[in-house]
C-alpha positions, 0 to 999 in steps of 0.5 A, spaced: 870 687 570 865 682 573 868 675 570 860 673 569 860 678 564 859 675 557 860 678 551 854 677 547 857 678 540 863 673 543 858 668 544 854 668 537 861 668 534 863 662 537 856 659 535 858 662 528 865 659 527 863 652 530 856 651 525 861 653 519 867 649 521 861 644 521 859 645 514 867 644 512 868 638 516 862 634 514 865 631 507 871 630 510 867 626 516 863 623 511 869 621 507 873 618 513 868 614 516 867 611 508 874 610 508 874 607 515 869 603 514 871 599 507 877 598 511 874 594 517 870 590 512 877 588 508 880 586 515 873 582 517 875 579 510 882 577 511 881 575 518 875 570 515 880 567 509 885 567 514 881 563 519 880 558 512 887 558 510 890 556 517 887 549 518 890 548 510 898 547 514 896 542 518 891 538 513 897 538 508 901 534 513 895 530 515 894 528 507 901 527 508 901 521 513 895 518 509 899 518 503 904 515 506 900 509 509 897 509 502 903 508 500 905 502 505 899 499 503 900 498 496 908 496 496 905 490 501 900 488 497 904 489 490 910 484 494 903 479 496 902 479 488 909 478 487 908 472 492 911 474 497 908 472 504 905 479 507 907 478 514 901 480 520 906 484 524 907 489 517 899 489 516 899 490 524 904 496 524 899 499 518 893 499 523 897 502 528 899 508 524 892 509 521 889 509 528 895 514 530 893 519 524 885 518 526 887 520 533 890 527 530 887 533 528 888 535 521 882 533 517 877 537 514 872 532 511 867 530 517 867 524 514 874 522 515 875 520 522 869 514 521 873 512 515 880 511 518 876 508 524 873 503 519 879 502 515 883 500 522 878 495 524 879 493 517 885 491 518 885 488 525 879 482 522 883 476 524 878 472 519 880 476 513 887 475 509 892 480 508 891 481 501 883 482 502 885 487 508 889 491 504 885 492 497 879 494 503 883 499 507 886 502 499 879 503 498 877 506 504 884 510 503 882 512 497 875 515 499 879 519 505 883 522 500 878 524 495 874 527 500 879 531 504 882 534 496 874 536 495 874 539 502 881 543 501 878 545 494 872 548 497 877 552 502 881 554 496 875 557 492 872 560 498 879 563 499 880 566 492 872 569 493 875 573 499 881 575 495 877 578 490 872 581 494 878 585 498 880 588 491 873 589 490 872 593 497 879 596 495 877 598 488 871 601 492 875 605 497 879 609 491 873 610 487 867 611 492 871 615 497 874 621 493 867 622 489 863 622 496 869 627 497 867 631 491 860 631 491 860 633 499 863 639 497 860 641 491 854 640 496 857 644 501 859 650 496 852 650 493 850 651 500 854 656 503 855 660 497 849 665 497 850 667 504 857 668 503 856 673 497 851 676 501 856 677 507 861 679 502 855 685 500 854 686 507 861 688 509 862 692 503 856 696 506 859 696 512 865 699 509 861 705 507 859 706 514 852 704 512 849 701 518 843 698 517 842 690 520 838 685 516 831 684 517 829 678 520 824 677 514 831 675 510 834 672 515 828 667 515 830 664 509 837 663 509 840 656 510 839 655 517 846 653 518 848 660 516 843 664 520 848 665 526 852 668 521 847 674 519 845 675 527 852 676 528 852 681 523 846 685 525 849 684 533 856 687 530 852 693 526 848 695 532 854 696 536 858 700 532 852 704 530 852 706 537 860 707 538 859 712 532 854 715 535 858 716 542 864 718 537 861 723 534 858 726 541 865 726 543 868 729 538 863 735 538 864 735 545 871 735 544 870 741 539 867 745 544 871 745 550 877 746 546 873 752 542 871 755 549 878 753 551 881 757 545 876 763 547 878 764 554 885 763 552 885 769 547 880 773 552 886 772 557 891 773 552 887 780 550 887 782 557 894 780 560 896 783 553 891 790 555 894 789 563 901 789 560 901 795 556 898 799 562 903 796 566 909 799 561 905 805 561 905 806 568 912 804 568 913 809 563 909 814 567 913 812 574 919 814 571 917 820 568 913 822 575 920 820 578 925 825 573 919 830 574 920 830 583 927 832 582 926 839 579 920 840 582 924 839 589 929 844 587 923 849 585 920 848 591 926 849 595 927 856 591 921 858 593 921 857 600 927 860 600 924 866 596 918 867 601 922 867 607 926 873 604 920 877 602 917 877 609 909 879 609 909 882 603 904 881 597 909 878 593 910 873 599 903 870 599 903 869 592 910 865 593 906 861 598 900 860 593 907 858 588 909 853 593 902 849 595 901 848 587 908 845 587 907 841 593 901 838 591 904 836 584 909 833 587 903 829 591 900 827 585 907 825 582 909 820 588 902 816 588 903 815 581 910 812 583 907 808 588 902 806 584 907 803 578 910 798 584 906 791 584 907 785 588 911 779 585 907 773 582 908 767 588 913 761 585 910 754 584 913 748 581 912 748 573 913 742 569 916 746 564 915 741 558 907 741 560 907 748 560 909 748 553 905 743 550 899 746 554 901 753 551 901 751 543 895 746 544 892 752 546 895 756 540 894 752 534 888 756 533 892 763 533 898 760 529 897 760 520 898 753 517 904 754 514 908 755 520 911 749 524 913 749 531 918 744 534 920 743 541 925 740 545 924 739 552 926 735 557 920 731 560 923 731 567 925 739 566 922 742 573 922 749 577 920 754 581 917 759 576 911 764 577 907 760 572 903 765 568 908 770 568 913 764 564 906 763 560 906 771 558 913 771 557 913 764 551 906 767 549 909 773 547 915 771 543 911 765 540 907 770 537 911 776 536 915 770 532 909 768 528 907 776 526 915 776 523 913 770 519 908 772 514 905 765 512 910 760 513 916 758 517 918 755 523 919 756 530 923 752 535 922 752 543 927 749 547 930 749 554 935 746 558 938 747 566 944 748 567 946 748 574 940 753 578 939 756 571 934 754 566 934 758 559 929 757 554 930 759 547 926 761 542 928 761 535 924 763 528 926 763 521 924 770 519 928 776 518 931 777 525 931 783 529 933 790 527 940 792 527 937 798 531 934 794 536 940 789 537 945 796 538 940 800 543 936 794 546 929 794 548 925 799 549 917 800 550 913 803 544 919 802 540 918 797 534 921 795 527 914 791 525 909 795 521 903 795 526 906 793 532 905 797 539 913 796 542 911 793 548 911 785 548 918 785 549 919 790 554 914 786 557 918 780 557 924 784 559 921 787 566 918 780 567 926 777 566 928 783 570 923 782 577 925 775 577 933 776 577 933 773 570 938 775 564 934 776 557 939 776 550 936 777 543 941 775 537 939 773 530 942 767 526 944 765 520 942 765 515 936 768 517 932 768 523 931 771 531 932 768 537 931 769 544 934 766 550 931 767 556 935 765 563 931 764 569 933 762 576 931 755 577 930 753 584 929 745 585 923 743 587 921 741 594 919 734 595 912 736 598 911 740 591 912 747 595 917 752 596 923 749 599 925 753 607 930 758 608 
């Protein structure tokens, strides 16, 4: 088959499967996208909160340093109020610390840096007293702390707002996700329920061998998602209808061939039976002719002597006429004996199991249903044998067994090869052979069955004897007859023909 061939049913089935898969995966993907969107939103909010809260750690250190400077200023101012002298070096140290705070990072309020610079400048004013410088610096420090705390409160408020936003998004995810999934599934169910029910009815109709397709007008009214399935169904029923028609045609052809073969076999069987009966009659006639020729020869010799003794008398002429008639009768009897002679059938390679199977296949219309046949023949059993003679022999034995069992019973055909001898056994569950037949042997026209001719076993015996074989009749327990035919079974040559001498 060419690799370019594409089955249209397979293609339609693939498209249909993809469409149905898309229907059922739609709510799943929708819910997944919703979950992904909410998670991305929560991630963005968390990232924003982290960015806002990250400067707070540095801011806390910044506030702590400012508060430390403020505490130093308050301590110096307290010492001055108690009458102690405030050294300029202490003021310069506080100024240097304020400048270092202003140079460091961590301020949140945008006016913190200018305020710290003004505080440092005020602490470095040479014309002001230390107490005035400290009071002004503390006032500026309080403004810086108030601004930083205000900005910190704003950041904390925004962080709190972002945290609540995350909680709302999580609640939305927990509530909207399953709800959207349920809504999507309900929508899909409503969308595909009717087409699925219609397909179920079509498949039930298909099981009843109703191969009517779905009209295209009806398919056009169905949901677009389900249309490929119905078109695939139409292609399926079309193909099944063609296969059913081919099956019916094949059955009719096979029945006709079997009928013709059976009729031919029956006709051949009748012809062979008639020929065998004629041959048996010929054999009897030949035997009778052979037995008659001996006394006729004696009579002819006696008449010849009497003719010589009578000389030329009138009685001698009459005796001469009798001698001529005796010669004519002897010539007729010799011709009868010669006519009974026949040439042997040529040997062929015979597959015994195939021959038995072919015979039983053609005999099944002649055998009643109540009679069963069992065969035990090796598959590779092959011999050089006369095909037609062996087939006719088996036919006679099987038909004798069938006729011996009125309506029901079993027949067993077995074969085996022992050395160079083929043994074929036909056994039945009928009444068996009459004791007279087993005791006296097979005789033509001698039968113990009503309506029998007595020639079947005689023809079998003649076939076996013509091919240097052996025929054995017996009864088996508890009942039934057994016929065993033994024939020489030379091996077949590799070419399938007779081996050379």
